VONU-356973 format. One line per field, with one value per residue (C-alpha): residue number from 1; x, y, z. Coordinates in steps of 0.1 Angstrom, whole numbers, plus 2048, in hexadecimal, padded with zeros to 3 digits. Layout:
VONU-356973
seq (NUM:...) $
xx (X:...) $
yy (Y:...) $
zz (Z:...) $
//
This chain:
VONU-356973
seq (1:2:3:4:5:6:7:8:9:10:11:12:13:14:15:16:17:18:19:20:21:22:23:24:25:26:27:28:29:30:31:32:33:34:35:36:37:38:39:40:41:42:43:44:45:46:47:48:49:50:51:52:53:54:55:56:57:58:59:60:61:62:63:64:65:66:67:68:69:70:71:72:73:74:75:76:77:78:79:80:81:82:83:84:85:86:87:88:89:90:91:92:93:94:95:96:97:98:99:100:101:102:103:104:105:106:107:108:109:110:111:112:113:114:115:116:117:118:119:120:121:122:123:124:125:126:127:128:129:130:131:132:133:134:135:136:137:138:139:140:141:142:143:144:145:146:147:148:149:150:151:152:153:154:155:156:157:158:159:160:161:162:163:164:165:166:167:168:169:170:171:172:173:174:175:176:177:178:179:180:181:182:183:184:185:186:187:188:189:190:191:192:193:194:195:196:197:198:199:200:201:202:203:204:205) $
xx (BAF:B93:B6F:B64:B44:B3C:B2E:B50:B5D:B5C:B49:B2B:B14:B22:B1E:AFA:AF4:B09:B0F:AEE:AF0:AEA:B09:B20:B40:B49:B62:B75:B8D:BAD:BC9:BEA:C0A:C23:C42:C56:C4D:C59:C7A:C82:C7A:C93:CAC:CAD:C9E:C7F:C60:C49:C29:C3D:C42:C1F:C15:C2C:C1C:BFB:C03:C14:BFA:BDF:BF5:BF0:BCC:BB5:B99:BAD:BB1:B8C:B7A:B56:B59:B38:B22:B3D:B56:B79:B97:BB9:BDC:BED:BEA:BF4:BF5:BE6:BF6:BEC:C08:C0D:C19:C32:C18:C05:BEB:BE5:BE8:BE7:C00:BFD:C1B:C1C:C1E:C3D:C49:C6A:C6D:C8B:C79:C58:C6F:C7F:C5C:C4C:C68:C69:C45:C38:C56:C49:C26:C34:C47:C2D:C0D:BFC:BEF:BFF:BEA:BF7:BD6:BBB:BD2:BD5:BBE:BC7:BC4:BBF:BD0:BD1:BE6:BDD:BFE:BFB:BDD:BD4:BB2:BA1:B90:B80:B63:B6C:B50:B41:B3C:B30:B4C:B6A:B65:B8C:B96:BA2:BB6:BB9:BD0:BDB:BFB:C09:C08:C26:C23:C42:C54:C37:C25:C02:BEE:BC8:BBE:B9C:B99:B7D:B70:B56:B40:B41:B67:B6A:B54:B5D:B70:B8B:B8B:B91:BAC:BBD:BC4:BD2:BE8:BF2:BFC:C11:C21:C2A:C39:C4F:C62) $
yy (68D:691:687:66B:65F:640:630:630:61A:5F7:606:612:5F8:5FF:623:621:60A:616:63B:643:626:632:61B:613:60A:5E3:5D5:5B6:5A7:592:583:58A:577:595:580:58F:5B1:5AB:59B:5B7:5CF:5C1:5BA:5DC:5F1:5FC:606:5E9:601:612:5EF:5E6:606:604:5E1:5EF:60A:5F5:5DB:5F5:607:5E7:5E7:5FC:601:614:631:636:646:656:679:68B:67D:67A:660:66C:65C:662:65E:658:647:64F:63C:651:646:653:664:668:68D:699:6AB:688:68F:67D:68C:67C:67A:674:65F:65B:639:62F:610:614:609:620:63F:636:631:653:665:652:65B:680:688:673:686:6A5:6A0:690:6B3:6CA:6B9:6C3:6A9:6A6:6A4:69E:6AE:6A4:697:676:659:653:631:637:621:620:609:601:5F4:5F1:5DA:5B9:5BE:5A4:5BE:5E1:5F0:615:631:63F:662:668:67D:667:649:641:61C:617:5FC:5F8:5E0:5D9:5C7:5AA:588:571:54B:537:545:556:576:57E:59F:5A0:5BE:5CF:5DE:5F5:604:615:5FC:614:613:5ED:5CD:5B2:59C:5B5:5BF:59E:59A:5BA:5A9:588:59F:5B1:58E:586:5A8:5A3:580:58F:5A2) $
zz (A7B:A62:A5F:A4A:A3E:A51:A33:A23:A3C:A49:A6B:A5A:A68:A8B:A89:A80:A9D:AB8:AB7:AC8:AE0:B05:B0F:AF0:B01:B03:B1B:B14:B2F:B2A:B3E:B2B:B2F:B36:B3E:B21:B2D:B50:B45:B2D:B47:B5D:B44:B34:B4F:B3C:B50:B4D:B47:B2B:B1B:B1D:B0F:AF3:AE9:AE9:AD3:ABB:AB8:AB4:A99:A86:A85:A6E:A88:AA0:A88:A86:AA7:AAD:AB9:ABE:AA5:A8D:A82:A7F:A6E:A7F:A6F:A91:AB3:AD4:AF6:B16:B38:B5C:B6D:B92:B96:BB1:BC5:BCB:BAF:B8C:B6B:B48:B2C:B07:AF8:AD0:AC4:AB5:AA4:AB4:AD8:AE1:AD2:AE6:B07:B02:AFD:B1A:B32:B25:B25:B44:B56:B4B:B56:B77:B7F:B72:B7E:B5E:B46:B23:B03:AE0:AD0:AB8:A9E:AB3:AB9:ADD:AF0:B16:B2F:B56:B69:B90:B94:BBA:BB9:BAC:B99:B83:B6B:B6B:B55:B50:B52:B31:B31:B0D:B01:B04:AED:AEB:AF2:B16:B26:B4C:B5F:B83:B91:B7D:B90:B90:B94:B90:B70:B5F:B66:B5C:B5C:B5A:B41:B38:B17:B12:AEF:ADE:AC8:AAA:AA8:AB0:AAF:AC6:AAE:AA5:AC9:AD4:AB8:AC5:AE7:AD5:AC1:ADF:AF0:ACF:AD2:AF8:AEF:AD1:AEC) $
//
């Protein structure tokens, strides 16, 4: 992670406009076709949530905007990405876990199982540190929700995706997803493009 001059990046106008805005977060909602994820999960024994997190990380890794993030009053550039997931602990609480983004599904699956298992047993959150731009996720898998708008605390500007339980109809499965992002990091068009690319990444499975 290193500080960059906003004027040297494509986000210079957005930095000027939105860094001091009282509510700089934007939320887009999209219903994804997750049939391919569900089929692969059942065929290979992968966790559905892991597969979706992998697709999110892989999609974000192909877009330059995800490597820039406003932190405090600065714009920071990252070389690595991670996906964060919420884990139910053995004691009945919750904790969070960072998983490094990998282009390799098997590697990501190993990291996902190992790290979330560690968090589940210890009850303590696992963070990779400041070298990673972290994409937050939260799965309310037990409930059907149409969308969610997350809180904005002013200290966590990272992109965040929330989803509930997928819905089955005939031979297809769909999943409404909410995507929140800081307007300094992303404009509406690349954010919508991210969701389109995420759908294509899912379809390729």
